[in-house]
C-alpha positions in Angstrom: 201.3 -109.5 -2.0 198.5 -110.5 -4.4 196.2 -107.7 -5.5 192.7 -107.7 -4.1 189.7 -107.6 -6.4 187.5 -104.7 -5.9 185.9 -101.7 -7.5 186.5 -98.8 -5.1 183.9 -99.3 -2.3 181.7 -102.0 -3.9 181.6 -105.7 -3.1 184.2 -107.9 -4.8 183.5 -109.1 -8.3 185.6 -111.2 -10.6 188.3 -109.2 -12.3 187.7 -107.9 -15.8 190.0 -109.5 -18.4 191.0 -108.4 -21.8 191.7 -111.1 -24.4 195.3 -110.4 -25.5 196.0 -111.3 -29.1 199.4 -112.8 -29.9 200.5 -109.7 -31.9 199.8 -107.6 -28.8 201.6 -110.0 -26.5 204.8 -109.5 -28.5 204.4 -105.7 -28.3 203.8 -105.9 -24.6 206.9 -108.1 -24.1 208.9 -105.4 -25.9 207.4 -102.6 -23.8 208.1 -104.5 -20.6 211.8 -104.8 -21.6 211.9 -101.0 -21.8 210.5 -100.2 -18.4 211.4 -100.7 -14.8 209.9 -103.8 -13.4 206.6 -103.6 -11.6 206.8 -107.2 -10.3 206.3 -106.0 -6.7 202.8 -104.9 -7.7 201.8 -107.2 -10.6 204.3 -110.0 -11.5 205.0 -110.1 -15.2 202.9 -107.0 -15.9 203.5 -104.0 -18.1 203.1 -100.6 -16.4 200.3 -98.7 -18.2 200.4 -95.5 -16.2 201.7 -94.1 -13.0 200.2 -91.3 -10.9 197.1 -90.9 -8.8 195.6 -94.0 -10.5 198.4 -96.3 -11.6 197.6 -99.2 -13.9 199.3 -102.4 -14.9 198.3 -105.0 -17.5 199.1 -108.6 -16.6 200.1 -111.3 -19.1 196.6 -112.9 -18.6 194.7 -109.7 -19.5 193.8 -108.5 -16.0 194.3 -104.8 -15.1 195.8 -104.1 -11.7 195.3 -100.6 -10.3 196.6 -98.7 -7.3 194.7 -95.6 -6.3 197.1 -93.3 -4.6 194.3 -90.8 -3.9 192.3 -93.2 -1.8 195.3 -95.2 -0.6 195.2 -98.9 0.0 196.7 -101.9 -1.7 196.7 -102.7 -5.4 193.5 -104.3 -6.7 192.3 -106.2 -9.7 190.0 -104.0 -11.7 186.5 -105.5 -12.0 184.9 -102.7 -13.9 185.2 -102.7 -17.7 185.1 -98.9 -17.8 188.0 -98.5 -15.4 190.0 -101.2 -17.2 189.5 -99.4 -20.5 190.4 -96.0 -19.0 193.7 -97.4 -17.7 194.5 -99.0 -21.1 193.8 -95.7 -22.8 196.1 -93.9 -20.4 198.7 -96.5 -21.1 198.4 -96.0 -24.8 199.1 -92.3 -24.2 201.6 -92.5 -21.4 203.7 -95.3 -23.0 203.3 -94.2 -26.7 201.7 -97.5 -27.4 198.7 -96.9 -29.6 198.4 -100.7 -30.2 196.9 -100.9 -26.7 193.8 -99.2 -28.0 193.0 -102.3 -30.0 191.9 -103.9 -26.7 189.0 -101.4 -26.3 185.7 -102.9 -27.3 183.7 -101.7 -30.3 180.6 -99.7 -29.7 177.6 -102.1 -29.4 174.3 -101.3 -30.9 172.2 -99.1 -28.7 175.1 -97.7 -26.7 174.6 -94.1 -25.7 177.2 -91.4 -26.4 179.1 -90.3 -23.3 177.6 -87.0 -22.0 180.9 -86.0 -20.3 183.2 -86.2 -23.4 180.6 -85.7 -26.1 181.2 -89.1 -27.5 184.9 -88.4 -28.3 186.5 -90.6 -25.6 188.6 -87.6 -24.5 187.8 -85.0 -21.9 186.9 -81.7 -23.4 189.7 -79.1 -22.9 192.4 -81.5 -21.6 192.3 -84.2 -24.2 192.9 -86.8 -21.5 191.1 -90.2 -21.7 187.6 -89.8 -20.3 187.1 -91.7 -17.1 183.3 -91.6 -17.3 183.2 -93.8 -20.4 186.6 -95.5 -20.1 187.8 -93.5 -23.2 185.3 -95.4 -25.3 183.1 -92.4 -26.2 180.0 -94.4 -25.3 178.3 -96.0 -22.4 176.0 -99.1 -22.2 172.4 -98.0 -22.0 171.9 -100.1 -18.8 174.8 -98.4 -17.1 174.3 -95.4 -14.9 176.4 -92.5 -16.0 177.0 -89.8 -13.5 176.6 -86.1 -14.3 180.2 -85.4 -13.4 183.4 -87.4 -13.6 184.8 -89.3 -10.7 185.6 -86.7 -8.1 188.8 -88.5 -7.0 190.2 -88.0 -10.4 189.2 -84.3 -10.6 190.7 -83.7 -7.2 193.9 -85.2 -8.4 194.2 -82.8 -11.3 192.6 -84.8 -14.1 193.4 -88.5 -14.1 
């Protein structure tokens, strides 16, 4: 089954794609050799994280997610923030800090994340911050909610 493209309950948008540099492709290939295959969810992908919001990084830079809390089929992540969050979780869960090199640099005029205080990590838990995608900043034009995604909090964090 091919993953659908969606962002939770919003209309379909094109999937977000990371540009994967050659040096990271080699590291991802090695990581894939060390894990159980996830080809049933995302052929050729690397498992970033498992749990309430599982994430997979495909060879072409797409992130596939499966939201166990909401249920439903796997989907291609369209939102940059969600894709960055899953990559940050993968860097932690897979002990692969090289994945953090995919996260974009802070652009001029970006606002610090109110939820994590600009650290990219939730206060108290140290987990990647879902509100900013573990970036520590949000784009000025983006709406930032007052509290983190309730689905993640109900699931015990991320």
